[in-house]
C-alpha positions in Angstrom: -24.2 0.6 -5.6 -23.8 -3.2 -5.2 -20.3 -4.4 -6.1 -19.4 -0.8 -6.9 -15.9 -1.2 -8.3 -14.9 2.1 -6.6 -15.5 0.4 -3.1 -13.3 -1.9 -1.3 -14.9 -5.0 -2.7 -14.0 -8.1 -1.0 -12.0 -6.4 1.7 -15.1 -4.5 2.9 -17.4 -7.8 3.0 -14.8 -9.8 5.0 -13.0 -6.9 7.4 -14.3 -6.8 10.9 -16.5 -3.6 11.5 -14.6 -0.1 11.7 -14.7 1.3 15.2 -17.6 4.1 15.5 -16.2 7.4 14.4 -18.0 10.6 13.6 -17.5 13.8 11.6 -15.7 16.8 13.4 -18.4 19.5 14.2 -16.6 21.4 17.0 -13.0 22.8 18.0 -10.5 21.1 19.9 -6.7 21.4 20.5 -4.3 18.6 20.4 -0.5 18.1 20.2 -0.6 16.6 16.7 -3.0 16.6 13.8 -2.9 14.0 11.4 -4.2 14.2 8.1 -5.4 10.7 6.4 -6.6 7.5 8.2 -4.6 4.9 6.0 -1.4 2.8 7.3 0.9 5.9 7.8 -1.7 8.2 9.5 -3.2 5.5 11.6 0.3 4.2 12.6 1.5 7.7 13.7 -1.5 8.2 15.7 -1.1 4.9 17.4 2.4 5.5 18.4 1.8 9.0 19.3 -0.9 8.1 21.4 0.9 5.3 23.2 3.1 7.9 24.1 0.7 10.1 25.6 0.3 12.8 23.1 -3.0 14.2 22.2 -3.6 13.2 18.8 -6.6 13.7 16.4 -7.0 12.1 13.0 -9.0 13.7 10.3 -10.0 11.6 7.5 -11.9 12.6 4.4 -13.9 9.5 3.9 -13.8 6.7 5.9 -11.0 4.6 7.8 -8.9 2.8 5.0 -10.9 4.6 2.2 -7.7 4.8 -0.3 -5.1 2.6 -1.0 -5.0 1.3 2.5 -8.4 -0.5 1.9 -8.1 -1.5 -1.8 -4.8 -3.2 -2.2 -3.9 -6.9 -2.7 -2.4 -7.0 0.6 1.1 -7.9 0.1 3.4 -7.1 2.8 6.7 -6.8 1.2 10.1 -5.8 2.1 12.1 -3.1 0.3 10.9 -1.0 -2.7 10.8 -1.6 -6.8 14.3 0.0 -7.0 17.2 -2.4 -6.6 19.1 -2.6 -3.3 22.2 -1.3 -4.6 20.4 1.5 -6.5 19.3 3.2 -3.2 22.5 4.4 -1.9 23.4 6.0 -5.7 20.0 7.6 -5.5 19.6 8.9 -2.1 23.5 9.3 -1.0 25.1 6.3 1.4 23.7 7.5 4.6 20.2 7.9 3.5 20.1 4.9 1.2 21.5 2.3 3.8 19.2 3.9 6.1 16.2 3.5 3.9 17.3 -0.2 2.9 17.5 -1.2 6.5 14.1 0.4 7.7 12.2 -0.9 4.7 14.1 -4.4 4.6 12.5 -4.8 8.3 9.3 -3.3 7.9 7.3 -6.5 7.5 8.3 -7.6 11.0 6.9 -4.1 12.3 3.4 -4.9 10.7 3.5 -8.6 12.1 4.4 -7.2 15.7 1.8 -4.7 15.6 -0.7 -7.3 14.6 0.3 -9.7 17.3 0.4 -6.9 19.9 -3.1 -5.5 19.6 -4.8 -8.9 18.4 -5.6 -7.5 15.0 -7.8 -10.0 13.0 -6.5 -9.3 9.7 -5.9 -12.9 7.9 -2.3 -12.8 8.6 0.0 -15.3 6.6 3.7 -15.4 7.0 5.0 -17.7 4.6 6.7 -15.1 2.6 6.0 -13.6 -1.0 7.1 -15.0 -4.4 8.1 -12.4 -7.2 7.8 -14.5 -10.6 9.9 -14.2 -13.3 8.1 -13.8 -16.9 10.7 -15.0 -19.3 14.5 -14.7 -19.2 14.4 -10.7 -18.7 12.4 -11.4 -15.8 14.5 -14.1 -14.3 17.8 -12.0 -14.9 16.1 -9.1 -13.1 15.2 -11.5 -10.1 18.6 -13.0 -9.9 20.4 -9.7 -9.5 17.8 -8.6 -7.0 18.5 -11.8 -5.1 22.2 -11.4 -5.3 21.8 -7.7 -3.9 19.6 -8.7 -1.0 21.8 -11.7 -0.2 24.6 -9.7 0.1 22.9 -7.8 2.9 22.0 -10.8 4.6 18.5 -10.8 3.8 16.5 -14.4 3.8 15.4 -14.5 0.1 15.8 -17.5 -2.1 15.9 -17.6 -5.9 14.0 -20.5 -7.2 14.2 -22.4 -10.2 10.9 -22.8 -12.8 10.5 -26.5 -11.4 10.5 -24.9 -7.8 8.3 -22.0 -8.8 5.8 -24.3 -10.4 5.6 -26.5 -7.1 5.1 -23.3 -5.0 2.7 -21.6 -7.3 0.9 -24.2 -9.4 1.6 -23.3 -12.6 4.6 -23.7 -15.2 4.1 -20.1 -16.6 7.2 -18.7 -14.7 11.1 -19.0 -15.2 11.7 -18.8 -11.7 10.6 -16.8 -8.6 12.2 -14.6 -5.7 11.1 -16.2 -2.3 11.3 -13.4 0.1 10.6 -15.1 3.8 10.5 -11.4 5.4 7.0 -11.0 3.7 3.4 -12.4 3.8 0.1 -11.1 3.1 -2.9 -9.6 5.1 -6.5 -8.3 4.8 -5.5 -4.5 4.3 -8.8 -3.3 5.2 -8.9 -5.2 8.4 -5.4 -4.4 9.5 -6.3 -0.4 8.7 -9.5 -0.8 10.8 -7.4 -2.7 13.6 -4.8 0.0 13.8 -7.9 2.6 14.0 -9.2 0.6 17.1 -6.1 0.3 18.8 -5.3 4.0 18.2 -8.5 4.7 19.9 -8.0 2.6 22.7 -4.8 4.3 23.4 -6.2 7.6 23.5 -6.5 9.0 19.9 -9.4 10.7 18.4 -10.5 10.0 14.9 -12.9 11.6 12.7 -14.3 10.5 9.7 -16.2 12.3 6.8 -13.9 15.6 7.6 -12.0 16.7 4.9 -9.8 19.5 5.6 -10.4 22.4 3.7 -8.3 25.2 5.3 -4.9 25.1 7.1 -3.3 28.5 8.4 -1.1 29.4 11.2 -2.6 31.2 14.4 -0.6 32.1 17.4 2.2 29.5 16.9 -0.3 26.8 16.3 -1.7 25.3 13.2 -5.6 25.6 12.7 -6.9 23.0 10.3 -10.5 23.8 9.4 -12.8 20.7 8.0 -15.4 21.5 5.4 -18.3 20.3 8.0 -17.3 23.5 10.3 -15.1 21.6 12.7 -11.4 22.9 13.6 -8.5 21.4 15.2 -5.4 23.3 16.5 -2.1 21.5 16.8 1.4 22.4 17.1 2.3 19.6 14.6 0.8 18.4 11.7 1.3 14.9 10.0 0.4 14.5 6.3 -0.4 10.9 5.4 -2.8 10.9 2.4 -0.3 9.9 -0.6 -2.0 9.3 -3.6 -5.4 10.3 -2.2 -4.0 13.8 -1.5 -6.0 16.5 0.3 -6.8 19.8 -0.7 -4.1 21.4 1.1 -0.5 21.5 0.3 -1.6 20.0 -3.4 1.8 20.3 -4.6 2.8 17.0 -3.2 -0.1 15.5 -5.0 1.3 17.1 -8.5 4.6 15.3 -8.0 3.0 11.6 -8.5 1.6 10.1 -11.4 -1.3 7.9 -10.6 -1.5 4.4 -11.7 -5.0 2.5 -11.5 -4.8 -1.0 -10.2 -7.7 -3.1 -10.1 -8.6 -6.7 -8.1 -11.1 -9.3 -8.6 -11.9 -12.2 -6.4 -13.5 -15.7 -7.1 -15.7 -17.3 -4.9 -14.2 -19.5 -2.5 -12.4 -22.6 -4.0 -12.8 -26.2 -2.9 -9.8 -27.9 -1.1 -8.8 -29.8 -4.2 -8.1 -26.6 -6.2 -6.8 -24.6 -3.2 -4.1 -27.6 -2.7 -3.2 -27.2 -6.5 -2.6 -23.4 -6.4 -0.2 -21.6 -3.8 -0.3 -24.7 -1.7 1.8 -22.7 0.8 -0.5 -19.4 0.6 2.3 -17.0 -0.4 1.3 -13.9 -2.1 2.5 -13.4 -5.7 3.4 -10.6 -8.5 5.4 -10.8 -11.4 8.1 -8.7 -13.3 5.8 -7.7 -16.2 5.5 -3.9 -16.6 1.7 -4.2 -16.8 2.2 -6.5 -13.9 -0.3 -9.1 -12.3 -0.8 -10.2 -8.7 -2.8 -13.1 -6.9 -3.1 -14.8 -3.4 -5.8 -16.4 -1.5 -8.0 -14.8 1.4 -8.8 -16.8 4.5 -12.0 -18.1 2.9 -10.3 -19.6 0.0 -11.1 -16.9 -2.6 -8.2 -16.4 -5.2 -7.6 -12.5 -5.4 -6.2 -11.6 -8.8 -5.2 -8.2 -10.2 -3.4 -6.1 -12.5 -2.9 -2.6 -14.0 -6.0 -0.8 -14.8 -9.4 0.9 -13.8 -12.7 -1.1 -13.8 -14.6 1.9 -15.3 -15.8 2.8 -18.8 -14.8 0.8 -21.7 -11.8 -0.5 -19.6 -14.1 -2.5 -17.3 -14.9 -5.4 -19.8 -11.6 -5.5 -21.2 -9.9 -5.8 -17.8 -12.5 -8.2 -16.8 -12.3 -10.5 -19.7 -8.6 -10.5 -19.6 -8.7 -11.5 -15.8 -10.7 -14.4 -16.8 -8.4 -15.5 -19.7 -5.4 -15.1 -17.7 -6.4 -16.9 -14.8 -7.5 -20.2 -17.1 -4.3 -19.8 -19.0 -2.1 -19.9 -15.5 -4.5 -22.4 -13.9 -6.7 -24.5 -16.4 -8.6 -26.3 -13.7 -10.1 -22.8 -13.1 -11.4 -22.5 -16.4 -14.9 -21.3 -16.3 -14.9 -20.0 -12.7 -16.2 -16.3 -12.4 -15.1 -13.5 -10.3 -17.9 -12.6 -7.8 -16.4 -9.2 -6.6 -14.1 -6.6 -8.3 -12.8 -3.3 -7.2 -10.0 -0.7 -7.8 -7.8 1.9 -6.7 -4.7 4.1 -7.4 -1.1 3.8 -6.8 1.2 7.4 -6.4 4.2 7.0 -8.6 7.3 9.1 -8.2 9.8 9.9 -11.0 12.3 7.8 -9.6 10.0 5.1 -8.0 11.3 6.0 -4.3 9.0 7.6 -1.7 9.4 11.3 -0.6 9.8 13.0 2.7 8.4 16.6 2.9 8.4 19.5 5.2 6.1 21.8 3.3 5.7 24.2 6.3 6.9 24.8 9.8 5.9 21.7 12.0 4.4 20.1 9.1 5.8 16.8 8.0 4.6 13.5 5.5 6.0 10.8 3.6 4.3 10.3 0.1 5.1 8.6 -3.2 5.0 4.7 -2.0 4.9 3.5 -5.7 2.6 0.4 -4.5 4.3 -0.5 -1.5 2.2 0.9 1.0 1.5 -1.6 3.7 5.0 -1.9 5.4 6.4 1.3 4.5 3.3 3.3 5.5 3.5 1.5 8.9 7.2 2.1 9.7 7.1 5.8 8.3 4.0 6.3 10.6 5.9 5.2 13.3 8.9 7.3 12.4 6.7 10.3 12.0 5.6 9.9 15.4 9.0 9.9 16.7 10.0 12.9 14.8 7.1 15.1 16.0 8.0 14.2 19.6 11.8 15.1 19.2 13.1 11.5 19.4 14.3 12.1 15.7 15.7 15.1 13.9 15.0 15.5 10.2 18.6 14.9 9.6 18.3 11.3 11.2 15.3 10.3 8.8 15.7 7.6 6.2 15.0 10.1 3.4 16.2 13.8 3.0 13.6 16.6 2.8 12.6 17.7 -0.6 10.6 20.1 -2.1 7.5 18.7 -4.0 8.4 19.0 -8.1 5.6 18.6 -10.3 6.0 15.2 -12.3 6.4 15.5 -16.0 3.3 15.1 -18.6 1.6 13.7 -15.4 -2.1 13.8 -17.0 -0.7 12.4 -20.3 1.4 9.6 -18.4 -1.8 8.8 -16.7 -3.7 8.2 -19.5 -1.1 6.2 -21.3 -0.9 4.0 -18.4 -4.4 3.2 -18.4 -4.7 3.1 -22.4 -1.8 0.8 -22.4 -3.2 -1.6 -19.8 -6.4 -1.6 -21.9 -4.3 -2.7 -25.2 -2.2 -5.1 -23.3 -5.5 -6.7 -21.8 -7.2 -6.6 -24.9 -4.6 -8.2 -27.0 -4.3 -11.1 -24.4 -0.8 -11.6 -25.1 0.4 -12.2 -21.5 0.1 -15.9 -20.1 
């Protein structure tokens, strides 16, 4: 369907072609089987293949099908949780490890892009977390203090400097994080896949795993199409787009829908008046918004909500109004593409590490921070299955999956709440 909002929208139009792949129809034996061809799975496969390990990736749909190919493309450091709260939530050892890893995670993305010459519209001018009102400014002031105490290159901007960098006076201030940046996310996923294949990995698309069982000390993964992979180790890398096996991991997440819409390419005069330094932006609201430019000068604008049913016109009309309020010079400009996906949220807004069975490992629950964490978590899983790290060395403790409370009701609440907020038009 043309401009199907369930697709990858702009990103599929502007990304380089994916490397050729086929569905798995025969049987093979490898060292490691990876389930999922998003950032985590592809990063794991790339690092394993570079280390000389035999690796096969089984993807139910296509490379970057889920959040990896639908997100806004902000390469951010850290998580939603305040830095000082991580040691309290995870313990001093795990909390500080996770802070160090995720604080440096954008650099890992940029280094992979450079090493493998991945054409993904990379911008390294940082990102701007913008404060809505005094409450938002207090939150960012404290976040800046905590990161600066750890030596991070972040800067709290006042309203005037924020207006100069963003092009609107709508915000009370902003946190500029110079570690961060933006990419074309689907192009990055496809670039990782191409690099992994070049290193010796095998990637099979349209190959959903239907059965996983142990057989003579190996895992046997059988696909719906009749193929099978035997491997000593299995990496789970599906996050919010969980597979049909080990489904308890999916049940611990509440899925938050998120959409993006893209304008046509804007002229030079308009582009100079909005985000002149090309940072990516998101705000402090619960029903948050985000925006950034792509390489061609399209403004990509997004928020919470699913572009389906009655919500589609509500979210679309809100986007037009909000864009005109933020940037009056864009009044009347229509969005030419729109798409949406889902974010896997956990109870405490922190990712999880699971070992649901012997020699089966996975990270999940990225809470909307998938690009940089997915990249470094994939590398970490590669080191784990090779014996370079022990489970005790990881940045997260191994935990059993606990179903999220009132999951279905909360998912409905998020979508209904987003529709009400956008229909009321109170924002901006």
